[in-house]
Structures are given as C-alpha cells and as structure tokens.
C-alpha positions, 0 to 999 in steps of 0.5 A: 485492525478490525474497525466496525465499518462495513466498507463492502456489503459482504463483511460488517467490519473491515480489517487492515494490516501493517505490513512489511514489504521488501522489494526483489527487483526494484521493478516500477510499482512492484509491491503495489502490483504484487499486493493487488494480485493478493487482494490485499490493496495498499489503502490510498492506491488509485491506480492499483487499490480498491476504490471502496477502502480509498473512499472510506479512508479519505471520508473517515480519517481525511487521508488523501495519500497512499499509505505506503512508506519507504523506511530506507533507501539504498543507492549505489554509485552508478560508476563506482557501485560504492553505497551512497 
C-alpha cells in the first residue's frame, strides 16, 4: 500500500506491506530483529522499529499497538511432546 504522506524527508509517499513471517527458532524478538536488519521495521515496534513511522501511525490512525499478529500458535507438552 502506498500512502500519500511524506513520513521521511527522502520520499513524498510512504509504502507499507503485509508480510507473512514464520519464526524458525522461536528466539526472543526474532522476527522483529530480522525485519529491522532488512530495514523493513514492524509498525508500532518501539524497541526495534522506526520512530517516524510509529508516530505517523499513532497520530494519523490512532494506532498505539505493534502491528504484529500470531495467526496460529503450536505448543508441545514439555514431558510427552504431544501437541497441546
């Protein structure tokens, strides 16, 4: 999605994408850190995100949360290993 707002001084518009991510190891903040490394920050992420885009979403859309969603969770029993 391309929005007609200049969040940074370099560009006249801002682009955002919906991305499906799957964590490999379950390490803490894995997806957030990998996206930061690729310069595709998750909107609303105050630790690993981009403050300019976070402020834009907060003021323009009253979005005060991180736009990261777990569609499914799969856990195994710690003793038996059976799916919960």
